[in-house]
C-alpha positions, 0 to 999 in steps of 0.5 A: 381849845382842841384839848382841855383836860382835868385829870384826877387819879390815885395810883398807890401813894401817888395822887395825880391832879393835872389840868392842861389845855392845848390849842390846835397845832400846839405841842405841850411837853409834860416834863418831870422825873420818873414816877411823877405821874406823866405816863398816868396822864397819858394813859387817861388821855388815851382811854387806857386808864379810867380816872377817879375823876376827870373831864376830857374834851377834844374839839368840843367832844367829851371823851371823859366825864366821870360825873356824867358817867361818860368814858369813851373807850380807846378804840373810839378816840381819834388819836395817834400814839407813839411809844418809847419802844415803838411797839410795832407788830413783828409779824406785819410788814412796815406798810401793814403796820402803818395801815393797821389803824385805817384797816381797823376803822373799816378803810379798804385794804388798797386805800389803807396801803396807799395812805401808808405808802404816802406816809412812809415817803413823808418820813423818809422810808419810801421803798421799805414797806415790805420789810418786817420791823425786825429788819429796821434800825431803831430810828427807822422803826420810830419813824414807822411808829410816827407814820402809823400814828399820823396816817389817820389824821388824829385830833390828838397825838400822844408821844410817850418818851418817843426818843429815849430808846434811840442812840445819841446820833439817831436821836438828833436826826429823828428829833429834827424830823419829828419837829418838822412833822409836828409843825405840820400837824393840825391837831393837838400834841402832848409829849411826855418826857424827862429829857429837857432837850426834847421838851425845849426843842419840840414844844411851844409850852411846857408843863413841869410835873412833880409828885402828881402836881404841876410845879411850873408852866410856861414857854420853854424859854421862860421855864429855862430862864426862871426855874421854880424848883430844884428839879427844873434848875438842875435840868437846865443846869442852873444853881437855884438859890432861894432867899430874901432880897434887900437892895442889891443883896440876897440873903439865902434861906440856907445861909450866905449872901449873894450880891446882885447887880439890880435892886430887888426886895422880898422873897426871890430866886437867885439863879447862877449859870455854871459857865458864870462860876470861876474857880480858883485855888486861892482867894481871888483878887479883882472885881467879883463881889461874890467869892466863897470857899467851896468843896468839890463834891462831884465832877462829870465830863461834858465834852470839852468841859467838866461840870463841877458840883460845889458844896459850901455856904453857897452851893453851886455848879460850875463848868470849867475846861478839861484843861483847867480842871487838870492844871488845877489838879482838881478832884472830889474833896478839893477845897477851892474858891468860887467867884461870880460877878454880881451881873451874872446872877439872875434874880426873879420873884418867888 
């Protein structure tokens, strides 16, 4: 393991207790809502916050061990960090910004500038080294920040919401470039984000944090297919329905029954994707075994579809085309029928 950490910090009412491991070349995304403890974890790993109790090892070297009285200061940790708003020095040129860390470590000016120039070329900014950060676009500035973080070949790379300040189009481009550079990075990477797209696109493992604790961990595919909390389910667009299965029926904890295609027994989650929910103005005839009356409580446009929040005996989220939404005359407060085929309900053990 390149990184192995056990972190315990109390920040006001929030008690953060997180354990994580990241292989060399691995990318771990720490995903969670605001205030969950993600940035606190990152500050401890960076040496910017002394924990109440922790043991942090990188490549076998102890960076923090509260019990043994060890705390390696930030400037002695071989790490690179990219912040949400890039935090470039406005009075330095782009080249000088990238070379700054090397110069602080005693690398001669010519060698540091040469290394910076190589990295600027790698991130697609060749020829912009003499500019000041104020003359760059948001995407260019974030590429400079990435070059600055990687130029010294750190053992650990920390990414704190690195794409959240970018507009949608720039984010797509920078995300693709970041993915390529992470694939070439030999050290360990910890990405803190509240955006599930960033986590799923960039990481090979995901740690979901709520209220300072890990609530789910696994590969991006496993977390998205089998969410274990409402927060995770909402992130990936699923309706998560906890209940108790008996044969091909799941009796929900909140009331109601869902028919499923495969037999199961005991406490389970039933998960329904928005595109699997069909809406009707009157009770439908035909094959669906799951039909419930619901009330439309919210509607949000998503490109060519409208995401509908539905309240009733079985709360659901449905995606319908914008044309169908208009033709049905739907609006918040409307009473409709929701239908889901049993084969479209995923069931897994709680």
